[in-house]
Steps between C-alpha positions, in 0.01 A plus 500: 500500500635840417606722782206735439252214517652378818485840669131543397412140643679591829322828519164320448584247766613754767180702432292192572711423808406866634145456402440164674734534788210509760309221328733214453772341715793262480525232763784291647571222742816349606654285780849407609565145592776296644610273221786266390591324172470126470639389167287688238218577751472815710335391822301771693520405870233537767579699809616199690560262215801263512670672790784246499614618167442158329334450173118514488207539267128564514439143625769473751346396845773700670361829390263667732396746223478391143778599245416611146728383219549731200655275230729677255624391151868481407657594170564181312633610153853471407676832506291621790625553870255243628355758739199457721330755730556271797882550453447859630339386824726395789446219762383757757354797304191696423289559194235753415179395326283773349209599274381813352179591302257782417124553542283281283339820364814556277399202299121538506393866511611584151357229281291750298810675360768279335762760508434599858491130605848457338651805659365407848627138468843643420491729794382207718784285390763760568340591835518138615865478392585833661327396822718188508813696450413761779405205729834335428692820594301525825579142586868543420539817699254465783308174556774252423751772531803332343574814302398783737735749350418445151485826296432437130440767239207455262741371228657246741149381587415456138817290466413302810822583686365369837609197682284190444238414249115495467419209272136507399272197432482432121826663421809323367653385831155413649294372206234287665191714554355218717736629778239765561315235684790460738528876549135524563532240783769734645342838461119456434492698167130555540580765767617746228235394246697239298333182392657206310389323190529119472855555341618724784458822300416800700194721464516799464741443210696796634647310797848400594614225733835340587789469748757737634857368551765695661831304417751749370583273206135430408420599137236436244523226247281302262436131578473423125411145383477213728504123445241234594715407794481848668132520401423174686715598802346846512137363474588260791617790710199703413272207583313501169471260204769527237252558231342794681845653565574459132210744433648761741863468361416452133726783392802340683460165344 
């Protein structure tokens, strides 16, 4: 799009933001959990789970509070670094789990005007992403507080110069949208108005969910293609039939 066209589109979006500032809201929920890595799983611990520091899972009778496992995929293609998100979680660590969304009206109140509906959906998508970014900043500096003195310029924010990563469900390092069911168990997404479809997609569409990892070497990557062996192993760890998981991970097979 030419520079002039982008400037006009931005001006239109900013005008609508001012016009509807008192009518619509963005929403967010997050929680910090004690967690540790177990092979390619991230295990979210209960408050008194596994106090002896031994291996546990959600069925372990030693646990007074149930654990929640977040299975992750590992790069499998030759030439990759064979990374997995669980690599960036230690044996005694924390993770953040979050979701952001917007009021349903963004998607339903403008059906009579195709252009206005497109504009408001565009704005809603950007608001959900911006809310996730602001939430992540607050978590880093205040709630988790692992980077309390962080002072980044707008340019540095755009380049994601902060410590840690915020991988979102459905994105290249966390491609399985059905993980939203696990996140829902941890956060109760309904409290901010998110409902899940049978495939784990979020409604409103302008919603973001995912994890926050603080490891200083954590970085984004793409899982890429995986083989039948990892598909079967991942389905076992997710506790769902292989053929169902095949539908969730079709783009990675």
